[in-house]
Backbone bond lengths (Angstrom), bond angles and torsions (degrees), N, CA, C in turn:
res aa  C-N    CA-C-N  psi(-1)  N-CA   C-N-CA  omega(-1)  CA-C   N-CA-C  phi
1 M - - - 1.507 - - 1.559 104.40 -
2 T 1.222 117.87 134.66 1.393 124.64 179.14 1.490 110.97 -85.24
3 K 1.411 113.61 131.70 1.355 119.13 -179.17 1.568 111.96 -83.24
4 R 1.294 120.54 126.37 1.385 126.20 -173.89 1.533 111.96 -100.38
5 R 1.289 119.16 135.40 1.421 120.16 178.94 1.601 106.00 -87.26
6 R 1.394 109.53 141.56 1.432 119.63 178.96 1.546 107.55 -82.69
7 L 1.289 121.59 125.11 1.430 123.41 174.15 1.558 110.34 -91.69
8 L 1.393 113.04 143.97 1.378 116.16 -177.02 1.562 110.03 -86.11
9 N 1.273 128.96 141.40 1.396 124.89 174.14 1.541 107.32 -81.45
10 Y 1.333 114.71 175.30 1.470 119.44 -175.52 1.586 114.95 -58.33
11 K 1.364 109.96 -39.72 1.541 113.92 179.76 1.493 111.47 -69.21
12 Q 1.342 120.48 -31.34 1.519 120.17 175.92 1.513 110.79 -72.19
13 M 1.406 113.28 -37.44 1.454 110.00 179.16 1.494 116.32 -68.52
14 K 1.262 116.53 -24.70 1.458 121.11 179.43 1.562 109.14 -75.11
15 T 1.364 116.80 -27.66 1.465 114.91 178.46 1.505 112.95 -103.68
16 A 1.428 118.01 10.66 1.407 119.28 179.68 1.600 109.43 -66.90
17 P 1.299 116.62 148.24 1.428 112.17 -175.07 1.510 112.09 -71.93
18 T 1.318 119.74 143.81 1.568 119.43 -179.94 1.504 109.22 -95.30
19 L 1.281 108.62 159.46 1.521 120.74 -175.77 1.549 106.68 -71.33
20 K 1.251 117.70 146.57 1.524 121.74 177.81 1.521 104.96 -120.58
21 F 1.288 115.49 133.90 1.466 120.73 173.79 1.523 111.38 -123.46
22 P 1.352 117.35 155.27 1.452 119.87 -179.45 1.534 108.40 -57.53
23 P 1.321 115.35 155.97 1.517 120.48 -178.77 1.548 107.88 -62.00
24 D 1.239 121.24 -31.06 1.485 120.94 -172.02 1.598 112.97 -83.49
25 V 1.366 114.30 -6.15 1.436 122.45 179.40 1.503 107.05 -92.30
26 P 1.356 122.82 119.40 1.457 126.51 -177.70 1.568 115.52 -73.98
27 I 1.255 112.31 52.09 1.525 118.87 178.11 1.462 110.58 -121.04
28 W 1.367 119.50 138.70 1.384 126.18 177.44 1.590 107.89 -129.09
29 V 1.284 109.96 148.33 1.617 116.69 175.99 1.414 105.79 -126.96
30 D 1.356 119.86 128.32 1.435 121.44 167.64 1.513 106.29 -129.43
31 P 1.207 124.22 121.99 1.467 125.39 -178.17 1.482 110.73 -64.56
32 E 1.332 120.78 -18.07 1.431 123.92 177.40 1.531 117.25 -79.66
33 R 1.295 113.96 -15.65 1.407 126.93 -172.33 1.603 112.30 -118.31
34 L 1.268 111.28 128.82 1.440 118.52 178.07 1.519 112.27 46.06
35 S 1.326 118.15 42.18 1.467 128.75 173.67 1.588 105.66 60.15
36 G 1.351 123.22 26.31 1.361 123.56 179.19 1.611 114.46 79.96
37 A 1.311 112.88 15.11 1.523 113.07 179.40 1.559 110.14 -72.08
38 P 1.329 113.11 137.18 1.633 112.86 -178.77 1.573 106.69 -62.77
39 C 1.325 111.24 135.67 1.464 121.60 -178.35 1.516 111.71 -123.06
40 F 1.328 118.00 155.43 1.428 114.48 171.59 1.537 110.44 -67.36
41 K 1.267 116.44 141.76 1.540 123.70 -172.59 1.528 107.20 -58.21
42 G 1.383 111.32 137.32 1.493 116.16 -178.45 1.482 119.51 74.05
43 T 1.470 110.66 12.36 1.466 110.22 176.07 1.517 106.81 -148.80
44 R 1.350 113.60 175.51 1.554 116.76 173.21 1.489 107.68 -106.72
45 V 1.315 118.47 32.09 1.426 119.20 179.40 1.524 111.96 -96.25
46 P 1.366 114.90 112.98 1.516 115.45 -174.20 1.583 112.90 -66.12
47 V 1.310 114.61 139.98 1.400 117.91 -179.26 1.545 113.04 -62.63
48 D 1.282 114.30 -27.76 1.452 121.14 175.11 1.516 113.09 -56.31
49 S 1.273 114.70 -33.73 1.535 117.87 178.79 1.426 113.70 -63.21
50 L 1.384 121.67 -30.25 1.391 125.82 169.47 1.425 112.25 -56.91
51 F 1.296 122.34 -57.20 1.490 125.67 -175.62 1.488 112.23 -71.18
52 T 1.355 115.83 -32.19 1.567 116.15 175.69 1.535 110.40 -67.88
53 N 1.341 117.86 -41.06 1.469 119.07 -178.64 1.489 109.43 -73.54
54 L 1.255 123.75 -43.36 1.381 127.23 175.09 1.609 112.47 -53.35
55 E 1.344 110.41 -46.41 1.512 117.17 -179.80 1.457 110.87 -64.70
56 S 1.317 120.07 -33.54 1.486 123.29 -179.53 1.509 111.36 -78.00
57 G 1.331 118.09 -4.27 1.452 117.72 176.95 1.523 117.55 109.79
58 L 1.412 114.12 -5.95 1.447 117.87 -178.59 1.483 107.21 -67.52
59 S 1.386 121.97 144.05 1.468 126.55 177.16 1.481 106.38 -81.56
60 L 1.292 114.94 164.54 1.487 120.11 175.67 1.537 111.79 -58.10
61 D 1.335 114.93 -52.04 1.386 117.35 178.44 1.527 114.17 -56.62
62 E 1.371 123.07 -39.06 1.396 127.14 175.52 1.551 110.01 -61.54
63 Y 1.304 112.83 -41.07 1.595 116.00 179.43 1.529 105.95 -62.86
64 L 1.294 115.15 -53.86 1.499 116.15 -176.64 1.537 117.40 -60.54
65 D 1.413 116.52 -24.09 1.465 122.36 169.94 1.524 108.97 -68.83
66 C 1.276 119.22 -42.37 1.467 124.78 -179.41 1.467 113.79 -68.32
67 F 1.341 117.30 -28.28 1.472 124.71 -175.81 1.412 109.30 -128.04
68 P 1.419 119.57 75.38 1.459 119.93 -175.97 1.478 116.15 -68.95
69 D 1.374 122.09 -10.58 1.381 123.31 177.81 1.527 109.39 -82.86
70 V 1.274 122.49 -13.13 1.493 129.31 175.21 1.497 108.51 -89.45
71 T 1.380 117.15 130.85 1.467 117.86 -179.46 1.566 106.16 -98.53
72 R 1.355 114.31 162.24 1.449 121.42 176.39 1.572 107.47 -61.19
73 E 1.238 118.56 -41.24 1.480 121.36 179.39 1.522 112.38 -59.71
74 Q 1.337 114.12 -40.60 1.503 115.46 175.03 1.505 112.76 -65.03
75 V 1.308 120.05 -40.38 1.350 126.23 178.58 1.562 111.55 -59.39
76 V 1.323 114.43 -52.64 1.444 120.29 179.82 1.472 111.85 -59.30
77 A 1.326 116.49 -45.37 1.498 122.12 179.80 1.558 110.35 -56.99
78 V 1.394 118.01 -42.73 1.439 121.52 -177.55 1.557 107.19 -68.00
79 L 1.288 112.46 -47.06 1.516 114.96 -175.10 1.623 109.62 -63.05
80 E 1.299 116.28 -40.70 1.422 121.63 173.69 1.545 117.13 -58.58
81 Y 1.353 112.29 -38.61 1.454 121.69 179.44 1.569 108.09 -74.48
82 A 1.345 118.97 -37.92 1.426 119.73 178.81 1.491 111.30 -72.37
83 H 1.315 120.90 -30.41 1.485 127.28 177.58 1.567 106.83 -69.03
84 K 1.414 112.78 -50.55 1.464 116.28 -178.21 1.703 113.20 -59.50
85 T 1.319 109.00 -43.48 1.456 113.96 -178.08 1.532 114.77 -70.46
86 A 1.417 115.96 -35.28 1.324 120.66 179.68 1.591 112.90 -68.93
87 L 1.354 115.26 -28.06 1.415 116.76 -179.57 1.633 114.60 -90.36
88 Q 1.338 112.23 -4.07 1.537 113.17 171.01 1.361 117.56 -61.61
89 P 1.303 119.34 136.54 1.474 122.92 177.45 1.544 106.91 -63.51
90 A 1.295 112.83 144.02 1.555 119.03 179.07 1.505 114.34 -70.58
C-alpha cells in the first residue's frame, strides 16, 4: 500500500505555525511572502538559495554578486547559526 501525503489547503497553510529564529539571526519568515520560505532579513531572497548555490560550487563572493541585497554579515551569521544548530545533540 502506498503512503499518500496529505496536502494542506490554502486556509491551513495560512494558519500553519511559522518558524522562529533567534533575534541575532538575520532570517525572517512571512507566510504571505514566498510561501513562508525563510528569507534573509530585509530581502525576498530565500535562505535556501545560499545553501543550494554553495552546494553547486558557487563561491561566497559569487553568491553575494548574484544577490546584492544580501550582505556578507548576513550570510556569515546564517552559516554560523546552521553550523551551531547542526552540531547540537538531539
